C-alpha positions as CSV (number, residue, x, y, z in Angstrom):
1,M,4.5,0.5,-44.3
2,I,2.8,3.3,-42.4
3,K,5.0,5.1,-39.8
4,N,3.8,6.7,-36.6
5,I,6.4,9.3,-35.4
6,S,6.3,10.4,-31.7
7,V,8.5,13.0,-30.0
8,G,9.3,13.3,-26.3
9,I,10.7,16.5,-24.7
10,D,12.1,16.5,-21.2
11,V,13.3,19.9,-20.0
12,G,15.3,19.2,-16.9
13,S,17.1,21.6,-14.6
14,S,20.5,20.4,-15.9
15,R,19.9,18.9,-19.4
16,T,17.1,19.1,-22.0
17,R,16.6,15.8,-23.8
18,V,14.5,15.2,-27.0
19,V,13.8,11.7,-28.2
20,V,12.2,10.8,-31.6
21,G,10.5,7.4,-31.8
22,E,8.9,5.5,-34.6
23,F,6.1,2.9,-34.2
24,L,5.7,0.7,-37.3
25,K,2.2,-0.5,-38.1
26,G,1.8,-4.1,-36.9
27,E,4.7,-3.8,-34.5
28,T,4.6,-3.1,-30.8
29,N,8.2,-2.3,-30.1
30,L,9.4,1.3,-30.3
31,R,12.3,2.2,-32.6
32,V,14.3,5.3,-31.6
33,I,15.4,7.2,-34.7
34,G,16.6,10.5,-33.2
35,V,18.1,11.9,-30.0
36,G,19.0,15.5,-29.1
37,E,20.5,16.8,-25.9
38,S,21.6,20.2,-24.6
39,A,22.6,21.9,-21.4
40,T,19.6,23.6,-19.8
41,E,20.0,27.3,-19.0
42,G,17.4,29.5,-17.3
43,L,15.7,26.8,-15.2
44,R,15.8,26.3,-11.4
45,H,14.2,23.5,-9.5
46,G,12.0,22.8,-12.5
47,Y,10.6,26.3,-13.0
48,V,11.6,29.0,-15.6
49,V,13.7,31.9,-14.4
50,N,14.9,33.0,-17.8
51,P,12.5,32.2,-20.7
52,T,14.9,33.2,-23.5
53,Q,17.6,30.9,-22.2
54,V,15.3,28.0,-21.7
55,A,13.8,28.4,-25.2
56,S,17.3,28.4,-26.6
57,S,18.2,25.2,-24.7
58,V,15.0,23.5,-26.0
59,R,15.7,24.7,-29.6
60,A,19.3,23.4,-29.5
61,A,18.1,19.9,-28.4
62,I,15.4,19.8,-31.0
63,Q,17.8,20.8,-33.8
64,M,20.2,18.0,-32.7
65,A,17.3,15.5,-32.7
66,E,16.2,16.7,-36.2
67,K,19.7,16.2,-37.5
68,S,20.0,12.7,-36.1
69,S,16.5,11.6,-37.2
70,G,16.5,13.4,-40.6
71,L,13.0,14.8,-39.8
72,K,11.6,18.2,-39.2
73,I,10.2,18.1,-35.7
74,K,7.1,20.2,-35.1
75,R,5.0,18.5,-32.4
76,G,5.7,16.6,-29.2
77,F,4.8,15.4,-25.8
78,V,6.3,17.3,-22.8
79,S,7.2,15.9,-19.4
80,L,6.4,17.8,-16.2
81,S,8.8,17.6,-13.2
82,G,10.2,20.0,-10.6
83,A,9.4,21.3,-7.1
84,S,5.7,22.0,-7.8
85,L,4.7,18.5,-8.9
86,R,2.4,17.0,-6.3
87,G,-0.3,14.3,-5.8
88,E,-3.4,14.5,-3.8
89,I,-6.4,12.2,-3.0
90,S,-9.9,13.6,-3.0
91,S,-13.4,12.1,-2.3
92,G,-16.7,12.7,-3.9
93,E,-20.2,11.2,-4.4
94,A,-23.2,11.2,-6.6
95,I,-26.8,10.1,-6.3
96,I,-27.7,7.4,-8.8
97,S,-29.8,9.2,-11.5
98,K,-31.9,6.3,-13.0
99,A,-35.2,5.5,-11.3
100,D,-34.4,1.8,-11.1
101,G,-31.0,2.6,-9.4
102,E,-28.8,1.2,-12.2
103,V,-25.3,2.7,-12.2
104,T,-24.3,4.4,-15.5
105,N,-21.2,6.1,-16.8
106,L,-23.0,9.4,-16.1
107,D,-23.1,8.6,-12.3
108,I,-19.5,7.6,-12.3
109,N,-18.4,10.8,-14.0
110,K,-20.5,12.8,-11.6
111,A,-18.9,11.2,-8.6
112,L,-15.4,11.8,-10.1
113,Q,-16.3,15.4,-10.9
114,D,-17.3,15.8,-7.3
115,C,-13.9,14.6,-6.3
116,E,-12.3,17.2,-8.5
117,D,-14.7,19.9,-7.2
118,N,-13.8,19.0,-3.6
119,L,-10.0,19.3,-4.3
120,S,-8.4,22.5,-3.1
121,V,-6.2,23.4,-6.0
122,G,-5.5,27.0,-5.3
123,N,-2.7,28.1,-7.8
124,K,-2.3,24.5,-9.1
125,K,-3.6,22.8,-12.2
126,I,-4.8,19.3,-12.4
127,I,-2.7,17.3,-14.9
128,H,-3.9,13.8,-14.4
129,M,-6.8,12.1,-12.6
130,Y,-7.0,8.4,-11.7
131,P,-10.0,6.7,-10.0
132,V,-8.8,4.9,-6.9
133,S,-11.9,3.3,-5.3
134,F,-15.7,3.2,-5.4
135,R,-18.4,2.4,-2.8
136,L,-22.0,1.8,-3.6
137,D,-24.4,2.3,-0.7
138,G,-21.4,2.0,1.7
139,K,-20.0,-1.2,0.2
140,E,-16.7,-1.3,-1.8
141,V,-17.1,-2.3,-5.4
142,L,-14.2,-4.1,-7.2
143,G,-14.3,-4.3,-10.9
144,R,-17.1,-3.0,-13.2
145,L,-19.6,-0.6,-11.8
146,E,-22.0,-0.4,-14.7
147,S,-25.3,-2.3,-14.3
148,L,-25.1,-2.6,-10.5
149,R,-28.0,-1.1,-8.6
150,G,-27.9,1.3,-5.6
151,T,-28.7,4.8,-4.3
152,K,-25.5,6.6,-3.6
153,L,-22.1,6.2,-5.3
154,E,-19.0,7.3,-3.4
155,A,-15.6,7.7,-5.1
156,K,-11.9,8.4,-4.3
157,A,-9.6,9.7,-7.0
158,F,-5.9,10.6,-7.2
159,F,-4.9,13.9,-8.8
160,V,-1.5,14.9,-10.0
161,T,-1.2,18.7,-9.8
162,Y,1.4,21.3,-11.0
163,S,1.8,25.0,-10.4
164,I,-0.2,26.9,-13.0
165,V,2.3,29.7,-13.2
166,H,5.2,27.2,-13.8
167,L,3.2,25.3,-16.4
168,E,2.3,28.5,-18.3
169,D,5.9,29.5,-18.4
170,L,7.1,26.1,-19.6
171,L,4.4,26.0,-22.3
172,E,5.4,29.5,-23.5
173,V,9.1,28.8,-23.8
174,I,8.5,25.5,-25.7
175,A,6.1,27.4,-28.1
176,E,8.8,30.1,-28.4
177,A,11.2,27.3,-29.4
178,G,8.8,26.5,-32.3
179,M,7.1,23.4,-31.0
180,E,3.5,22.5,-30.8
181,I,2.6,20.7,-27.6
182,I,0.4,17.6,-28.1
183,D,0.1,16.8,-24.3
184,V,1.9,17.2,-21.0
185,I,2.6,14.1,-19.0
186,A,4.0,14.0,-15.4
187,A,7.6,12.6,-15.6
188,P,6.9,9.8,-13.0
189,I,4.1,8.5,-15.1
190,A,6.2,8.6,-18.3
191,E,9.1,6.9,-16.6
192,S,7.0,4.2,-15.0
193,G,5.8,3.0,-18.5
194,V,9.4,2.0,-19.5
195,V,10.9,1.1,-16.1
196,L,8.3,-0.6,-13.9
197,S,6.5,-3.8,-14.6
198,E,2.8,-4.3,-13.9
199,K,3.7,-6.8,-11.2
200,Q,5.8,-4.2,-9.4
201,K,3.0,-1.6,-9.6
202,I,0.5,-4.1,-8.3
203,V,2.4,-5.3,-5.2
204,G,3.8,-1.9,-4.3
205,V,6.8,0.0,-5.5
206,A,8.4,3.5,-5.1
207,L,9.9,5.1,-8.2
208,V,12.5,7.8,-7.2
209,N,13.9,10.3,-9.7
210,I,17.0,12.0,-8.4
211,G,17.4,14.9,-10.7
212,D,19.9,17.7,-10.7
213,Q,18.0,20.0,-8.3
214,T,15.0,18.0,-7.2
215,T,14.0,14.4,-6.2
216,S,10.6,13.0,-6.8
217,L,9.0,10.1,-5.0
218,S,6.1,8.3,-6.7
219,V,4.4,5.3,-5.1
220,F,2.4,2.7,-7.0
221,E,0.1,0.1,-5.5
222,N,-2.7,-2.2,-6.8
223,G,-1.6,-1.1,-10.3
224,L,-2.3,2.6,-9.5
225,L,-0.3,5.7,-8.8
226,M,-1.2,6.6,-5.1
227,S,1.3,9.2,-4.1
228,V,3.6,11.8,-5.7
229,H,5.9,14.2,-3.8
230,T,8.9,16.3,-4.9
231,F,11.7,17.5,-2.7
232,S,14.0,20.4,-3.4
233,I,17.2,18.4,-3.2
234,G,19.1,16.7,-6.0
235,S,22.3,15.3,-7.3
236,S,23.9,18.8,-7.8
237,D,23.8,19.1,-4.0
238,I,26.2,16.1,-3.8
239,T,28.5,17.7,-6.4
240,N,28.5,21.0,-4.4
241,D,29.4,19.2,-1.2
242,I,32.3,17.4,-2.9
243,A,33.5,20.7,-4.4
244,L,33.5,22.3,-0.9
245,G,34.9,19.2,0.8
246,F,37.9,19.0,-1.5
247,K,38.2,22.7,-2.6
248,I,38.0,21.7,-6.2
249,P,36.0,23.0,-9.3
250,L,32.5,21.7,-9.9
251,E,33.5,19.9,-13.1
252,K,36.1,17.9,-11.1
253,A,33.6,17.3,-8.3
254,E,31.1,15.9,-10.8
255,E,33.7,13.4,-12.1
256,L,34.4,12.2,-8.5
257,K,30.7,11.8,-7.8
258,L,30.4,9.5,-10.8
259,G,33.2,7.3,-9.6
260,N,36.1,8.7,-11.6
261,V,38.3,8.8,-8.4
262,A,41.8,10.2,-8.8
263,E,44.6,9.0,-6.5
264,E,45.2,12.4,-4.9
265,F,41.7,12.4,-3.3
266,S,40.8,10.3,-0.3
267,K,38.1,7.7,-1.3
268,K,37.1,7.4,2.3
269,K,36.4,11.1,2.6
270,L,34.6,11.1,-0.8
271,D,32.3,8.2,0.3
272,E,31.5,10.0,3.5
273,I,30.5,13.2,1.7
274,I,28.3,11.3,-0.9
275,E,26.7,9.1,1.8
276,A,25.8,12.1,4.0
277,R,23.9,13.9,1.2
278,L,22.2,10.7,0.0
279,C,21.1,10.1,3.6
280,D,19.4,13.5,3.5
281,I,17.5,12.4,0.4
282,F,16.6,9.1,2.0
283,E,15.4,10.8,5.1
284,S,13.0,12.9,3.1
285,I,11.8,9.8,1.3
286,E,11.4,7.8,4.5
287,N,9.4,10.7,6.2
288,N,7.0,10.8,3.2
289,L,6.6,7.0,3.2
290,K,5.7,7.2,6.9
291,K,3.1,9.8,6.2
292,I,1.4,7.5,3.7
293,K,2.0,4.4,5.9
294,R,4.2,2.6,3.4
295,A,7.7,2.8,5.2
296,E,9.3,-0.6,4.9
297,L,6.1,-2.0,3.3
298,L,6.7,-1.9,-0.4
299,P,7.5,-5.5,-1.6
300,A,8.9,-4.3,-5.0
301,G,11.0,-1.8,-3.1
302,M,12.8,1.3,-4.5
303,V,13.6,1.9,-8.2
304,F,15.9,4.8,-8.9
305,V,16.0,6.8,-12.1
306,G,17.3,10.2,-13.2
307,G,20.9,11.4,-13.5
308,G,21.5,11.0,-9.8
309,A,20.8,7.3,-10.1
310,N,24.2,6.9,-11.6
311,T,25.9,7.8,-8.2
312,P,28.0,4.7,-7.2
313,G,26.7,2.8,-4.2
314,L,23.3,4.4,-4.3
315,A,21.2,1.2,-4.3
316,E,23.3,-0.5,-1.6
317,L,23.0,2.5,0.7
318,S,19.2,2.7,0.0
319,K,18.8,-0.9,1.1
320,S,20.6,-0.2,4.3
321,V,18.8,3.0,5.2
322,L,15.3,2.5,3.9
323,K,15.1,-1.3,4.7
324,L,13.6,-2.1,1.3
325,P,14.8,-3.8,-1.9
326,S,16.6,-1.2,-4.1
327,A,17.7,-1.1,-7.7
328,I,18.7,1.3,-10.4
329,G,16.0,1.5,-13.0
330,S,16.4,-0.3,-16.4
331,T,14.3,-0.8,-19.5
332,E,13.8,-3.8,-21.7
333,I,12.4,-2.0,-24.7
334,F,15.8,-2.1,-26.5
335,G,16.4,-5.8,-26.2
336,N,20.2,-6.4,-26.4
337,V,20.9,-3.2,-28.4
338,K,23.6,-1.0,-26.8
339,T,22.4,2.6,-26.5
340,K,23.0,5.6,-24.3
341,L,19.2,5.7,-23.8
342,R,19.6,3.0,-21.2
343,D,20.9,5.7,-19.0
344,P,18.3,6.5,-16.2
345,S,18.5,10.2,-17.1
346,Y,16.7,9.5,-20.4
347,F,13.7,7.5,-19.1
348,A,11.4,10.5,-18.8
349,A,11.9,11.6,-22.5
350,L,11.8,7.9,-23.6
351,G,8.6,7.2,-21.6
352,L,6.8,10.1,-23.2
353,L,6.9,8.2,-26.5
354,T,5.0,5.2,-25.1
355,S,2.7,6.9,-22.6
356,G,1.8,9.5,-25.3
357,K,0.2,6.7,-27.3
358,D,-2.4,6.3,-24.5
359,S,-2.7,9.3,-22.2
360,G,-6.0,7.9,-20.7
361,G,-5.1,9.2,-17.3
362,Y,-5.9,12.7,-18.2
363,S,-8.6,14.7,-16.6
364,G,-10.8,15.6,-19.5
365,S,-11.0,19.3,-18.8
366,S,-7.4,19.8,-17.8
367,F,-4.8,20.2,-20.6
368,K,-7.1,21.2,-23.5
369,K,-8.6,23.9,-21.2
370,I,-5.1,25.1,-20.3
371,L,-4.1,25.4,-24.0
372,K,-7.4,27.3,-24.7
373,E,-6.8,29.7,-21.8
374,L,-3.2,30.3,-22.9
375,K,-3.8,30.6,-26.7
376,N,-4.1,34.4,-26.7
377,T,-1.4,34.9,-24.2
378,L,1.0,32.8,-26.2
379,K,0.2,34.6,-29.4
380,S,0.7,37.9,-27.7
381,S,4.0,36.9,-26.2
382,L,5.3,35.6,-29.5
383,K,4.3,38.8,-31.3
384,Q,6.4,40.8,-28.8
385,L,9.4,38.6,-29.6
386,M,9.1,39.2,-33.3
387,P,11.4,41.8,-34.8
């Protein structure tokens, strides 16, 4: 039986996670055969501040995954998250090229390219591009465009962008750790593949990843990703508040945050501290939802993932503050099997395995171009690291 091995690498500000999956020919379900995890050092708010430390963290997680899977890991998919992850909509147009006005793929690609050309990227790099809507001679077109006839095609597209500097640094440290990068995938897109149903994405849903130092908000509607925004606030802020409030070490504060309450600490005071910081996160979410006119208007509500999703009382408080259905994300891909991969903090690495099979959302010129541009830089950097 032919095996198809896939590897997902999620470098978070707190933990680096590597998941090795196997797809058997003729079967659709993923089988996880290896897992590696290590504490991340040298990363802040998703960007590299100490390349050597981050590379060491990635290497440690890979070695653990190799040991548990019994395989030598050389290539993998990498998730992108952190403060510079953003989403933007841009418009473009194209004049139909054929004399008889028949729309072709060439016209569609020209209109989408015009969307990209009109996007002000600055120091950002386009990671994904998704067509949102099309109009032919001023009338909206639903469904297939090819073979329709008209004069002018207008398009709207959604772009996921990332700081080019942060991306270059991340690619370099992963290469330094000895890994070949197949593709990069935005964490919300990877997570959505294992957490959200198609129905949720069609009616409208917000996927919220509360990480250690950042929180990302991704909104899906009509089956499409329509908004991505990242806030520089995360679950470590809750831990820090608890440590200050009770004058205790961070390790003890983390235990209290996760519900391991000792008798000598006031539960009422603890709840107040946690609620205050969660409300700060919810306020940022609500303000962003208001900007895109989706506040209290997402039928499938809020779905929380990331390590911060394990904070007790999170979903109930979200319902009260955001006035939307709220739940902690879960996945059905394991059936009834008990595994630590059901923890919301693993969904980005896990989602890379499935989204990596079909990364059709990529802008054709984005990642391959990045790798080509960085090829000489990476070689030069690695030579300098050699003894």
